[in-house]
C-alpha positions, 0 to 999 in steps of 0.5 A: 502094068505096074504104076508108072510116074514122070517127073516133068521137068517142063523142058520138052516139046510137048508134041515130041515127048513120050512121057507126055503122051503116056500121060495123056493115054493114062499110062503114067501120071505126072508128079511135081519134082518136088513130090516124095516117091517111094518107087524106083527113079530112072535118073541120069543122077542115079548111083546104082544100075536098075537090075531085077531085084528092083522089081520089089520096089516097082512092084510095091511103089511104082516106076518113074522117069524124069522127064527132061531133055538130054540137051538141057539135062545140065539145067535140072535141079536134081536136089528137088527130086526123091533120091531114095532109089535113083537108078541108071539104065545100063548100055542101050541104043535109042530107037526114037525119032530124035536120037536114033542110034545113039547109045544112052539117049533114051527117051522116057518110053524107051527107058520105061520099057527097058527098066520093065524088060529088065525087072521082069515085066516083059509084056509090059515092056512090049505094050508100053511101046505100042503107040510109038512108031519106033517102039518095037524097033527099040526092042529088036535093036536091044533084045540081046542086051535087054535079055541078058540084063534080065537074067542078071541077079545083081546090079554089079551083074548088069554091069558086067554084062554092060562091060563085056558087051561094050568091050567087044565093040571096042575090040572090032574097031 
């Protein structure tokens, strides 16, 4: 399993926080928001989409999430966070108990799992979800997309797959 980190913005209800659970289980480490970090950061302020070539950064430095509440994301001071390799996740559907069925509203463990899967750590993507009752459901409902994203060669290819998938949904309406 690659090194996993959480930039804790102190917004979550601890009992429901998936990042907090990962830290308690020693699967991830908590980092102060001002701490320098050379790895990949999954952030709503990313300027590029995570893609398989990002594996080299995860291998060398690790993967981090910004642990904040979707309801309070506008209150996060993103200027305090490391900005070297901020990444967005492509379109995926949440399976967690708070945002089930909502597109792009993943919690931290789902975000970790998605990035790991896309970057070729498929077994680790499954393993990290095991302690969560909704974990396998996340993989089940996103399997086709995750597999397609993991076959891409660039971030642009990931966006193309996402756009193709979301345009199919619009054409069904």
